[in-house]
MMTF fields as JSON, N, C-alpha, C and O atoms, coordinates in Angstrom:
{
  "mmtfVersion": "1.0.0",
  "mmtfProducer": "UNKNOWN",
  "numBonds": 503,
  "numAtoms": 504,
  "numGroups": 126,
  "numChains": 1,
  "numModels": 1,
  "chainsPerModel": [1],
  "groupsPerChain": [126],
  "chainIdList": ["A"],
  "bondAtomList": [4, 2, 8, 6, 12, 10, 16, 14, 20, 18, 24, 22, 28, 26, 32, 30, 36, 34, 40, 38, 44, 42, 48, 46, 52, 50, 56, 54, 60, 58, 64, 62, 68, 66, 72, 70, 76, 74, 80, 78, 84, 82, 88, 86, 92, 90, 96, 94, 100, 98, 104, 102, 108, 106, 112, 110, 116, 114, 120, 118, 124, 122, 128, 126, 132, 130, 136, 134, 140, 138, 144, 142, 148, 146, 152, 150, 156, 154, 160, 158, 164, 162, 168, 166, 172, 170, 176, 174, 180, 178, 184, 182, 188, 186, 192, 190, 196, 194, 200, 198, 204, 202, 208, 206, 212, 210, 216, 214, 220, 218, 224, 222, 228, 226, 232, 230, 236, 234, 240, 238, 244, 242, 248, 246, 252, 250, 256, 254, 260, 258, 264, 262, 268, 266, 272, 270, 276, 274, 280, 278, 284, 282, 288, 286, 292, 290, 296, 294, 300, 298, 304, 302, 308, 306, 312, 310, 316, 314, 320, 318, 324, 322, 328, 326, 332, 330, 336, 334, 340, 338, 344, 342, 348, 346, 352, 350, 356, 354, 360, 358, 364, 362, 368, 366, 372, 370, 376, 374, 380, 378, 384, 382, 388, 386, 392, 390, 396, 394, 400, 398, 404, 402, 408, 406, 412, 410, 416, 414, 420, 418, 424, 422, 428, 426, 432, 430, 436, 434, 440, 438, 444, 442, 448, 446, 452, 450, 456, 454, 460, 458, 464, 462, 468, 466, 472, 470, 476, 474, 480, 478, 484, 482, 488, 486, 492, 490, 496, 494, 500, 498],
  "bondOrderList": [1, 1, 1, 1, 1, 1, 1, 1, 1, 1, 1, 1, 1, 1, 1, 1, 1, 1, 1, 1, 1, 1, 1, 1, 1, 1, 1, 1, 1, 1, 1, 1, 1, 1, 1, 1, 1, 1, 1, 1, 1, 1, 1, 1, 1, 1, 1, 1, 1, 1, 1, 1, 1, 1, 1, 1, 1, 1, 1, 1, 1, 1, 1, 1, 1, 1, 1, 1, 1, 1, 1, 1, 1, 1, 1, 1, 1, 1, 1, 1, 1, 1, 1, 1, 1, 1, 1, 1, 1, 1, 1, 1, 1, 1, 1, 1, 1, 1, 1, 1, 1, 1, 1, 1, 1, 1, 1, 1, 1, 1, 1, 1, 1, 1, 1, 1, 1, 1, 1, 1, 1, 1, 1, 1, 1],
  "groupList": [{"groupName": "MET", "atomNameList": ["N", "CA", "C", "O"], "elementList": ["N", "C", "C", "O"], "formalChargeList": [0, 0, 0, 0], "bondAtomList": [1, 0, 2, 1, 3, 2], "bondOrderList": [1, 1, 2], "singleLetterCode": "M", "chemCompType": "L-PEPTIDE LINKING"}, {"groupName": "ASP", "atomNameList": ["N", "CA", "C", "O"], "elementList": ["N", "C", "C", "O"], "formalChargeList": [0, 0, 0, 0], "bondAtomList": [1, 0, 2, 1, 3, 2], "bondOrderList": [1, 1, 2], "singleLetterCode": "D", "chemCompType": "L-PEPTIDE LINKING"}, {"groupName": "ARG", "atomNameList": ["N", "CA", "C", "O"], "elementList": ["N", "C", "C", "O"], "formalChargeList": [0, 0, 0, 0], "bondAtomList": [1, 0, 2, 1, 3, 2], "bondOrderList": [1, 1, 2], "singleLetterCode": "R", "chemCompType": "L-PEPTIDE LINKING"}, {"groupName": "THR", "atomNameList": ["N", "CA", "C", "O"], "elementList": ["N", "C", "C", "O"], "formalChargeList": [0, 0, 0, 0], "bondAtomList": [1, 0, 2, 1, 3, 2], "bondOrderList": [1, 1, 2], "singleLetterCode": "T", "chemCompType": "L-PEPTIDE LINKING"}, {"groupName": "ALA", "atomNameList": ["N", "CA", "C", "O"], "elementList": ["N", "C", "C", "O"], "formalChargeList": [0, 0, 0, 0], "bondAtomList": [1, 0, 2, 1, 3, 2], "bondOrderList": [1, 1, 2], "singleLetterCode": "A", "chemCompType": "L-PEPTIDE LINKING"}, {"groupName": "LEU", "atomNameList": ["N", "CA", "C", "O"], "elementList": ["N", "C", "C", "O"], "formalChargeList": [0, 0, 0, 0], "bondAtomList": [1, 0, 2, 1, 3, 2], "bondOrderList": [1, 1, 2], "singleLetterCode": "L", "chemCompType": "L-PEPTIDE LINKING"}, {"groupName": "GLU", "atomNameList": ["N", "CA", "C", "O"], "elementList": ["N", "C", "C", "O"], "formalChargeList": [0, 0, 0, 0], "bondAtomList": [1, 0, 2, 1, 3, 2], "bondOrderList": [1, 1, 2], "singleLetterCode": "E", "chemCompType": "L-PEPTIDE LINKING"}, {"groupName": "HIS", "atomNameList": ["N", "CA", "C", "O"], "elementList": ["N", "C", "C", "O"], "formalChargeList": [0, 0, 0, 0], "bondAtomList": [1, 0, 2, 1, 3, 2], "bondOrderList": [1, 1, 2], "singleLetterCode": "H", "chemCompType": "L-PEPTIDE LINKING"}, {"groupName": "TRP", "atomNameList": ["N", "CA", "C", "O"], "elementList": ["N", "C", "C", "O"], "formalChargeList": [0, 0, 0, 0], "bondAtomList": [1, 0, 2, 1, 3, 2], "bondOrderList": [1, 1, 2], "singleLetterCode": "W", "chemCompType": "L-PEPTIDE LINKING"}, {"groupName": "SER", "atomNameList": ["N", "CA", "C", "O"], "elementList": ["N", "C", "C", "O"], "formalChargeList": [0, 0, 0, 0], "bondAtomList": [1, 0, 2, 1, 3, 2], "bondOrderList": [1, 1, 2], "singleLetterCode": "S", "chemCompType": "L-PEPTIDE LINKING"}, {"groupName": "PHE", "atomNameList": ["N", "CA", "C", "O"], "elementList": ["N", "C", "C", "O"], "formalChargeList": [0, 0, 0, 0], "bondAtomList": [1, 0, 2, 1, 3, 2], "bondOrderList": [1, 1, 2], "singleLetterCode": "F", "chemCompType": "L-PEPTIDE LINKING"}, {"groupName": "LYS", "atomNameList": ["N", "CA", "C", "O"], "elementList": ["N", "C", "C", "O"], "formalChargeList": [0, 0, 0, 0], "bondAtomList": [1, 0, 2, 1, 3, 2], "bondOrderList": [1, 1, 2], "singleLetterCode": "K", "chemCompType": "L-PEPTIDE LINKING"}, {"groupName": "VAL", "atomNameList": ["N", "CA", "C", "O"], "elementList": ["N", "C", "C", "O"], "formalChargeList": [0, 0, 0, 0], "bondAtomList": [1, 0, 2, 1, 3, 2], "bondOrderList": [1, 1, 2], "singleLetterCode": "V", "chemCompType": "L-PEPTIDE LINKING"}, {"groupName": "ILE", "atomNameList": ["N", "CA", "C", "O"], "elementList": ["N", "C", "C", "O"], "formalChargeList": [0, 0, 0, 0], "bondAtomList": [1, 0, 2, 1, 3, 2], "bondOrderList": [1, 1, 2], "singleLetterCode": "I", "chemCompType": "L-PEPTIDE LINKING"}, {"groupName": "TYR", "atomNameList": ["N", "CA", "C", "O"], "elementList": ["N", "C", "C", "O"], "formalChargeList": [0, 0, 0, 0], "bondAtomList": [1, 0, 2, 1, 3, 2], "bondOrderList": [1, 1, 2], "singleLetterCode": "Y", "chemCompType": "L-PEPTIDE LINKING"}, {"groupName": "PRO", "atomNameList": ["N", "CA", "C", "O"], "elementList": ["N", "C", "C", "O"], "formalChargeList": [0, 0, 0, 0], "bondAtomList": [1, 0, 2, 1, 3, 2], "bondOrderList": [1, 1, 2], "singleLetterCode": "P", "chemCompType": "L-PEPTIDE LINKING"}, {"groupName": "GLN", "atomNameList": ["N", "CA", "C", "O"], "elementList": ["N", "C", "C", "O"], "formalChargeList": [0, 0, 0, 0], "bondAtomList": [1, 0, 2, 1, 3, 2], "bondOrderList": [1, 1, 2], "singleLetterCode": "Q", "chemCompType": "L-PEPTIDE LINKING"}, {"groupName": "GLY", "atomNameList": ["N", "CA", "C", "O"], "elementList": ["N", "C", "C", "O"], "formalChargeList": [0, 0, 0, 0], "bondAtomList": [1, 0, 2, 1, 3, 2], "bondOrderList": [1, 1, 2], "singleLetterCode": "G", "chemCompType": "PEPTIDE LINKING"}, {"groupName": "ASN", "atomNameList": ["N", "CA", "C", "O"], "elementList": ["N", "C", "C", "O"], "formalChargeList": [0, 0, 0, 0], "bondAtomList": [1, 0, 2, 1, 3, 2], "bondOrderList": [1, 1, 2], "singleLetterCode": "N", "chemCompType": "L-PEPTIDE LINKING"}],
  "groupTypeList": [0, 1, 1, 2, 3, 4, 2, 5, 4, 5, 6, 2, 7, 8, 6, 4, 9, 1, 4, 9, 1, 10, 11, 12, 6, 7, 6, 13, 14, 2, 6, 1, 4, 12, 5, 1, 14, 15, 16, 9, 17, 6, 2, 13, 2, 17, 2, 7, 18, 13, 16, 6, 9, 2, 3, 12, 16, 15, 18, 11, 11, 2, 10, 3, 12, 2, 2, 0, 13, 17, 9, 17, 1, 5, 8, 13, 3, 6, 10, 13, 5, 13, 14, 1, 17, 13, 15, 9, 14, 4, 12, 9, 13, 0, 6, 10, 2, 6, 17, 2, 12, 4, 7, 6, 3, 16, 14, 10, 9, 1, 2, 10, 1, 15, 9, 15, 9, 2, 9, 7, 5, 12, 6, 7, 6, 11],
  "groupIdList": [1, 2, 3, 4, 5, 6, 7, 8, 9, 10, 11, 12, 13, 14, 15, 16, 17, 18, 19, 20, 21, 22, 23, 24, 25, 26, 27, 28, 29, 30, 31, 32, 33, 34, 35, 36, 37, 38, 39, 40, 41, 42, 43, 44, 45, 46, 47, 48, 49, 50, 51, 52, 53, 54, 55, 56, 57, 58, 59, 60, 61, 62, 63, 64, 65, 66, 67, 68, 69, 70, 71, 72, 73, 74, 75, 76, 77, 78, 79, 80, 81, 82, 83, 84, 85, 86, 87, 88, 89, 90, 91, 92, 93, 94, 95, 96, 97, 98, 99, 100, 101, 102, 103, 104, 105, 106, 107, 108, 109, 110, 111, 112, 113, 114, 115, 116, 117, 118, 119, 120, 121, 122, 123, 124, 125, 126],
  "secStructList": [7, 7, 2, 2, 2, 2, 2, 2, 2, 2, 2, 2, 2, 2, 2, 2, 2, 2, 6, 6, 7, 2, 2, 2, 2, 6, 6, 6, 3, 3, 3, 3, 3, 3, 3, 3, 3, 6, 6, 6, 6, 3, 3, 3, 3, 1, 2, 2, 2, 2, 2, 2, 2, 2, 2, 1, 7, 7, 1, 7, 3, 3, 3, 3, 3, 3, 3, 3, 3, 3, 3, 6, 6, 3, 3, 3, 3, 3, 3, 3, 3, 3, 3, 6, 6, 3, 3, 3, 3, 3, 3, 3, 3, 3, 3, 3, 3, 6, 6, 3, 3, 3, 3, 3, 3, 3, 3, 3, 3, 3, 7, 7, 7, 7, 7, 4, 4, 4, 4, 4, 4, 7, 7, 7, 7, 7],
  "xCoordList": [8.9, 8.254, 6.836, 6.088, 6.472, 5.12, 4.132, 4.531, 2.857, 1.83, 1.764, 1.561, 1.933, 1.891, 3.026, 2.809, 4.217, 5.369, 5.152, 5.465, 4.621, 4.348, 3.316, 3.489, 2.249, 1.206, 1.774, 1.46, 2.6, 3.214, 4.126, 4.145, 4.876, 5.752, 4.925, 5.295, 3.812, 2.934, 2.289, 2.2, 1.842, 1.265, 2.276, 1.95, 3.503, 4.585, 4.832, 5.012, 4.841, 5.06, 3.984, 4.305, 2.709, 1.62, 1.532, 1.189, 1.836, 1.877, 2.989, 2.793, 4.142, 5.248, 4.909, 5.272, 4.214, 3.789, 2.898, 3.082, 1.931, 1.003, 1.732, 1.342, 2.783, 3.541, 4.654, 5.38, 4.796, 5.888, 7.254, 8.185, 7.364, 8.635, 9.266, 9.112, 9.974, 10.481, 11.504, 11.61, 12.247, 13.229, 12.518, 12.797, 11.61, 10.894, 9.997, 9.893, 9.352, 8.449, 9.142, 8.507, 10.419, 11.113, 11.965, 12.638, 11.947, 12.659, 12.08, 12.775, 10.84, 10.155, 10.67, 10.456, 11.348, 11.769, 13.164, 14.051, 13.337, 14.673, 15.461, 14.874, 16.758, 17.591, 17.255, 17.313, 16.906, 16.632, 15.127, 14.715, 14.316, 12.857, 12.471, 13.197, 11.302, 10.729, 9.341, 8.565, 9.03, 7.713, 7.115, 7.733, 5.907, 5.209, 3.958, 3.206, 3.75, 2.518, 1.939, 2.245, 1.117, 0.626, -0.134, -0.056, -0.862, -1.669, -0.833, -1.287, 0.377, 1.251, 2.38, 3.137, 2.49, 3.554, 4.922, 5.93, 4.986, 6.273, 6.724, 5.915, 8.014, 8.667, 9.877, 10.698, 9.973, 11.091, 11.839, 11.25, 13.138, 13.975, 14.875, 15.531, 14.89, 15.8, 15.137, 14.424, 15.385, 14.805, 15.151, 14.288, 16.39, 16.809, 15.986, 15.542, 15.783, 15.019, 13.539, 12.903, 12.991, 11.6, 11.445, 10.515, 12.368, 12.319, 12.469, 11.718, 13.414, 13.615, 12.385, 12.015, 11.748, 10.562, 9.459, 8.695, 9.372, 8.34, 8.773, 7.944, 10.067, 10.585, 10.405, 10.078, 10.61, 10.526, 9.099, 8.873, 8.127, 6.731, 6.259, 6.294, 5.815, 5.566, 4.251, 4.11, 3.297, 1.984, 2.0, 2.763, 1.134, 0.902, 0.015, -1.01, 0.409, -0.348, -0.659, 0.065, -1.771, -2.181, -2.647, -3.139, -2.491, -2.873, -3.845, -3.618, -4.921, -5.851, -6.054, -6.632, -5.584, -5.729, -7.166, -7.699, -7.778, -9.141, -9.101, -9.888, -8.184, -8.052, -6.753, -6.268, -6.21, -5.026, -5.392, -5.932, -5.094, -5.314, -4.096, -3.402, -3.848, -2.735, -2.248, -2.738, -1.266, -0.575, 0.698, 0.829, 1.625, 2.886, 3.575, 3.797, 3.912, 4.684, 3.849, 4.413, 2.517, 1.659, 0.654, -0.141, 0.697, -0.175, -0.775, -0.11, -2.038, -2.766, -3.311, -3.9, -3.105, -3.62, -4.513, -4.102, -5.728, -6.621, -6.498, -6.576, -6.305, -6.17, -6.695, -6.856, -6.953, -7.315, -6.085, -5.542, -5.661, -4.517, -5.068, -5.718, -4.811, -5.302, -4.123, -3.203, -4.163, -3.161, -3.798, -4.799, -3.223, -3.725, -5.231, -5.914, -5.752, -7.157, -8.071, -9.278, -7.54, -8.354, -8.099, -6.967, -9.169, -8.969, -8.806, -9.443, -7.954, -7.786, -7.829, -7.232, -8.527, -8.661, -7.59, -7.419, -6.869, -5.685, -5.613, -6.172, -4.896, -4.596, -3.1, -2.539, -2.47, -1.053, -0.935, -1.463, -0.243, 0.041, 1.529, 2.355, 1.871, 3.275, 3.646, 2.953, 4.753, 5.297, 6.599, 7.548, 6.623, 7.799, 8.74, 8.316, 10.017, 11.034, 12.07, 12.619, 12.327, 13.301, 13.009, 13.923, 11.713, 11.323, 11.158, 10.822, 11.388, 11.226, 10.483, 10.41, 9.935, 9.178, 10.141, 11.048, 9.912, 10.699, 9.994, 10.645, 8.659, 7.895, 6.597, 5.891, 6.288, 5.021, 4.387, 5.062, 3.088, 2.311, 1.21, 0.522, 1.045, 0.003, -0.95, -0.534, -2.25, -3.31, -4.087, -4.311, -4.502, -5.212, -6.5, -6.579, -7.507, -8.768, -9.381, -9.345, -9.934, -10.644, -12.058, -12.602, -12.632, -14.01, -14.932, -14.626, -16.058, -17.059, -18.449, -18.651, -19.389, -20.769, -21.398, -21.123, -22.251, -22.908, -23.893, -24.438, -24.099, -25.031, -26.471, -26.801, -27.327, -28.732, -29.424, -30.383, -28.953, -29.611, -29.5, -30.285, -28.56, -28.419, -28.615, -28.347, -29.076, -29.2, -30.103, -29.886, -31.106, -32.016, -31.374, -31.979, -30.177, -29.514, -28.348, -27.828, -27.94, -26.679, -26.863, -27.879, -25.858, -25.709, -24.631, -23.623, -24.808, -23.812, -22.879, -23.315, -21.583, -20.595, -20.632, -21.002, -20.252, -20.212, -18.856, -18.613],
  "yCoordList": [9.558, 10.284, 10.634, 9.76, 11.905, 12.288, 11.932, 11.66, 11.937, 11.49, 12.351, 11.829, 13.648, 14.536, 14.198, 14.15, 13.968, 13.627, 12.289, 12.141, 11.326, 10.008, 10.12, 9.538, 10.869, 11.035, 11.706, 11.297, 12.724, 13.398, 12.447, 12.473, 11.615, 10.636, 9.632, 9.261, 9.2, 8.263, 8.91, 8.283, 10.142, 10.843, 10.961, 10.752, 11.297, 11.393, 10.034, 9.946, 8.984, 7.62, 7.23, 6.76, 7.421, 6.992, 7.865, 7.371, 9.147, 10.006, 9.557, 9.522, 9.219, 8.727, 7.365, 7.087, 6.514, 5.215, 5.419, 4.768, 6.326, 6.596, 7.151, 6.875, 7.928, 8.543, 7.643, 8.04, 6.433, 5.514, 6.161, 5.927, 6.972, 7.571, 6.629, 6.81, 5.627, 4.553, 5.027, 4.449, 6.063, 6.582, 7.153, 6.745, 8.088, 8.718, 7.708, 7.725, 6.834, 5.828, 4.999, 4.605, 4.736, 3.831, 4.533, 3.87, 5.855, 6.593, 6.318, 6.495, 5.896, 5.664, 4.418, 4.277, 3.517, 2.233, 2.286, 2.988, 1.542, 1.314, 0.418, -0.294, 0.46, -0.421, -1.897, -2.7, -2.252, -3.652, -3.967, -4.919, -3.162, -3.353, -4.72, -5.336, -5.17, -6.429, -6.136, -5.407, -6.708, -6.585, -7.975, -8.864, -8.161, -9.443, -9.308, -8.34, -10.307, -10.486, -11.834, -12.851, -11.876, -13.15, -14.0, -15.227, -13.372, -14.148, -14.961, -15.998, -14.51, -15.266, -15.962, -16.739, -15.678, -16.297, -15.688, -16.298, -14.495, -13.857, -12.972, -12.306, -12.977, -12.054, -11.488, -12.231, -10.156, -9.489, -8.712, -7.905, -8.956, -8.319, -7.257, -7.491, -6.101, -5.031, -4.018, -4.381, -2.736, -1.657, -1.823, -1.657, -2.146, -2.291, -3.375, -3.177, -4.503, -5.595, -5.241, -5.607, -4.538, -4.092, -3.169, -3.314, -2.221, -1.287, -2.025, -1.761, -2.935, -3.667, -4.492, -4.571, -5.11, -5.925, -5.088, -5.589, -3.835, -2.956, -2.343, -2.083, -2.116, -1.549, -2.523, -2.103, -3.805, -4.791, -5.257, -6.005, -4.829, -5.203, -4.583, -3.36, -5.394, -4.865, -4.109, -3.379, -4.257, -3.658, -2.157, -1.655, -1.453, -0.041, 0.006, -0.672, 0.805, 0.818, 2.229, 3.178, 2.345, 3.605, 3.318, 2.228, 4.293, 4.156, 5.269, 6.434, 4.91, 5.882, 5.554, 4.521, 6.419, 6.203, 6.514, 7.575, 5.58, 5.785, 6.332, 7.212, 5.812, 6.341, 5.843, 4.753, 6.681, 6.343, 6.549, 7.589, 5.552, 5.683, 5.142, 4.255, 5.68, 5.187, 6.231, 7.359, 5.819, 6.733, 6.048, 4.825, 6.861, 6.301, 5.518, 6.033, 4.278, 3.451, 2.502, 1.662, 2.602, 1.692, 2.48, 3.251, 2.277, 2.999, 2.031, 1.111, 2.259, 1.418, 2.315, 3.363, 1.888, 2.608, 1.677, 0.578, 2.118, 1.423, 2.138, 3.365, 1.378, 2.017, 1.111, -0.098, 1.737, 0.995, 1.0, 2.055, -0.172, -0.342, -0.802, -1.844, -0.034, -0.394, -0.861, -0.094, -2.124, -2.719, -2.85, -3.547, -2.187, -2.265, -2.08, -2.792, -1.116, -0.775, -1.628, -1.386, -2.612, -3.492, -3.167, -3.27, -2.767, -2.384, -3.577, -4.617, -3.404, -4.344, -3.506, -2.431, -3.998, -3.269, -3.783, -4.993, -2.871, -3.273, -2.568, -1.492, -3.231, -2.684, -2.845, -3.923, -1.768, -1.773, -1.483, -0.489, -2.359, -2.155, -1.872, -2.725, -0.676, -0.272, -0.064, 0.624, -0.675, -0.535, 0.256, -0.159, 1.383, 2.254, 1.922, 1.491, 2.133, 2.068, 3.132, 3.159, 3.998, 5.075, 5.933, 6.339, 6.205, 7.138, 6.584, 7.328, 5.293, 4.679, 3.356, 2.781, 2.885, 1.63, 0.45, 0.254, -0.325, -1.533, -2.768, -3.721, -2.748, -3.907, -3.435, -2.596, -3.979, -3.701, -5.016, -5.926, -5.103, -6.239, -5.675, -4.727, -6.275, -5.82, -6.967, -8.087, -6.651, -7.6, -7.045, -5.838, -7.929, -7.521, -8.32, -9.483, -7.673, -8.346, -7.794, -6.588, -8.671, -8.249, -7.808, -8.216, -6.987, -6.547, -7.757, -8.678, -7.749, -8.797, -8.187, -7.108, -8.886, -8.402, -8.548, -9.507, -7.583, -7.664, -8.834, -9.249, -9.341, -10.44, -9.931, -8.953, -10.569, -10.151, -10.261, -9.536, -11.151, -11.365, -10.16, -10.037, -9.289, -8.113, -6.8, -5.73, -6.873, -5.668, -4.617, -3.423, -5.028, -4.08, -3.381, -2.472, -3.785, -3.242, -2.308, -1.652, -2.247, -1.573, -0.26, -0.033, 0.595, 1.786, 1.489, 0.871, 1.901, 1.642, 2.838, 3.986, 2.538, 3.6, 4.038, 3.275, 5.251, 5.775, 5.577, 5.95],
  "zCoordList": [15.638, 14.57, 15.026, 15.465, 14.92, 15.321, 14.203, 13.071, 14.538, 13.6, 12.341, 11.244, 12.489, 11.317, 10.346, 9.135, 10.861, 10.024, 9.327, 8.146, 10.054, 9.469, 8.344, 7.274, 8.595, 7.574, 6.325, 5.207, 6.503, 5.353, 4.58, 3.349, 5.287, 4.63, 3.828, 2.714, 4.399, 3.695, 2.476, 1.421, 2.603, 1.454, 0.327, -0.841, 0.69, -0.31, -0.956, -2.17, -0.153, -0.654, -1.666, -2.757, -1.315, -2.201, -3.452, -4.526, -3.325, -4.517, -5.463, -6.678, -4.921, -5.747, -6.352, -7.495, -5.591, -6.114, -7.334, -8.362, -7.215, -8.315, -9.534, -10.668, -9.308, -10.407, -10.946, -11.858, -10.39, -10.75, -10.542, -11.312, -9.502, -9.11, -8.081, -6.874, -8.584, -7.733, -6.703, -5.621, -7.033, -6.069, -4.842, -3.715, -5.061, -3.949, -3.235, -2.009, -4.0, -3.419, -2.337, -1.358, -2.505, -1.592, -0.54, 0.248, -0.516, 0.532, 1.917, 2.917, 1.99, 3.261, 3.998, 5.202, 3.274, 3.845, 4.468, 3.982, 5.536, 6.109, 5.147, 4.332, 5.245, 4.413, 4.641, 3.71, 5.879, 6.219, 6.279, 6.941, 5.585, 5.599, 5.056, 4.276, 5.496, 5.034, 4.492, 5.111, 3.329, 2.716, 2.568, 1.983, 3.101, 3.01, 2.162, 2.278, 1.303, 0.549, 0.988, 0.365, 2.036, 2.568, 1.553, 1.601, 0.642, -0.293, -1.273, -1.757, -1.572, -2.475, -1.721, -2.303, -0.419, 0.379, 0.152, 0.509, -0.436, -0.732, 0.418, 1.063, 0.661, 1.591, 0.858, 0.32, 0.846, 0.185, 1.251, 1.969, 1.352, 2.372, 1.75, 0.735, 2.372, 1.964, 1.044, 0.109, 1.327, 0.512, -0.96, -1.822, -1.251, -2.65, -3.355, -4.486, -2.7, -3.309, -3.443, -4.432, -2.467, -2.558, -3.764, -4.558, -3.888, -5.013, -6.336, -7.275, -6.427, -7.683, -8.05, -9.221, -7.047, -7.337, -7.968, -8.792, -7.594, -8.147, -9.476, -10.348, -9.623, -10.869, -12.029, -13.139, -11.793, -12.874, -13.148, -14.099, -12.328, -12.518, -13.829, -13.965, -14.809, -16.155, -16.342, -17.323, -15.444, -15.646, -15.392, -14.567, -16.125, -15.83, -14.591, -14.531, -13.608, -12.364, -11.915, -12.219, -11.173, -10.575, -9.155, -8.865, -8.274, -6.868, -6.496, -6.822, -5.817, -5.272, -3.8, -3.462, -2.942, -1.5, -1.105, -1.43, -0.403, 0.105, 1.522, 1.873, 2.343, 3.704, 4.322, 4.02, 5.199, 5.999, 7.457, 7.834, 8.269, 9.7, 10.423, 9.925, 11.587, 12.376, 13.339, 13.384, 14.107, 14.997, 15.449, 15.385, 15.905, 16.358, 15.26, 14.163, 15.555, 14.622, 13.781, 13.079, 13.824, 13.068, 12.237, 12.774, 10.905, 9.981, 8.968, 8.492, 8.652, 7.703, 6.602, 6.867, 5.371, 4.223, 3.418, 3.043, 3.158, 2.228, 0.898, 0.84, -0.17, -1.471, -2.575, -2.402, -3.709, -4.906, -5.794, -6.121, -6.173, -7.061, -8.401, -8.489, -9.427, -10.757, -11.598, -11.883, -11.989, -12.886, -14.265, -14.429, -15.241, -16.617, -16.69, -17.426, -15.922, -15.967, -15.1, -15.071, -14.397, -13.559, -12.09, -11.618, -11.354, -9.955, -9.022, -9.194, -8.048, -6.95, -5.678, -5.61, -4.694, -3.434, -2.497, -2.346, -1.867, -1.117, 0.235, 0.446, 1.132, 2.449, 2.678, 2.478, 3.096, 3.449, 4.941, 5.439, 5.634, 7.054, 7.161, 6.834, 7.619, 7.729, 9.191, 9.941, 9.568, 10.917, 10.819, 10.154, 11.484, 11.47, 12.622, 13.695, 12.371, 13.42, 13.09, 11.989, 14.043, 13.88, 12.648, 11.93, 12.414, 11.37, 9.971, 9.05, 9.792, 8.47, 8.613, 9.7, 7.496, 7.519, 7.666, 6.856, 8.722, 8.965, 8.411, 7.984, 8.419, 7.957, 7.326, 7.887, 6.157, 5.496, 5.092, 4.612, 5.291, 4.815, 3.932, 4.311, 2.726, 1.813, 1.5, 1.204, 1.576, 1.227, 0.041, -0.045, -0.883, -2.091, -2.247, -1.851, -2.832, -3.089, -4.37, -4.618, -5.169, -6.37, -6.006, -4.98, -6.842, -6.672, -6.838, -7.595, -6.126, -6.305, -6.255, -5.696, -6.841, -6.869, -5.496, -4.775, -5.133, -3.833, -3.792, -4.815, -2.61, -2.405, -2.467, -1.796, -3.251, -3.299, -1.934, -1.671, -1.075, 0.215, 1.146, 2.086, 0.905, 1.772, 1.024, 1.57, -0.202, -1.026, -0.39, -0.598, 0.377, 1.019, 2.229, 2.797, 2.627, 3.808, 3.507, 4.409, 2.251, 1.949, 1.202, 0.546, 1.318, 0.512, -0.499, -0.157, -1.711, -2.758, -2.893, -2.97, -2.919, -3.115, -4.562, -5.455, -4.77, -6.138, -6.715, -7.862]
}
């Protein structure tokens, strides 16, 4: 899969994620894909199970992609995931094999206040 095709597939995936279009959202995965959530220790095997885990999630969610980087079979997406109005900052690492995602790992972090000790060194995002 060339980089342009991979980027388009990822854009389609994240747009479908934001729209709660579970069918399109999961077209990117291989049947035998694995999804890891290291912070909770969860591993979900199989596209069907990955899709079901997201379908049964009760919270209203929105996705805003901040940046996608990668090439070849390895792509990283930074995004803001909003569950019921509360933002969580997330990173998705997707490994492709034969044109589809074989393995994804997602990391999440809550927002935190900046440290006063470095306030004179930073630029604040809007």
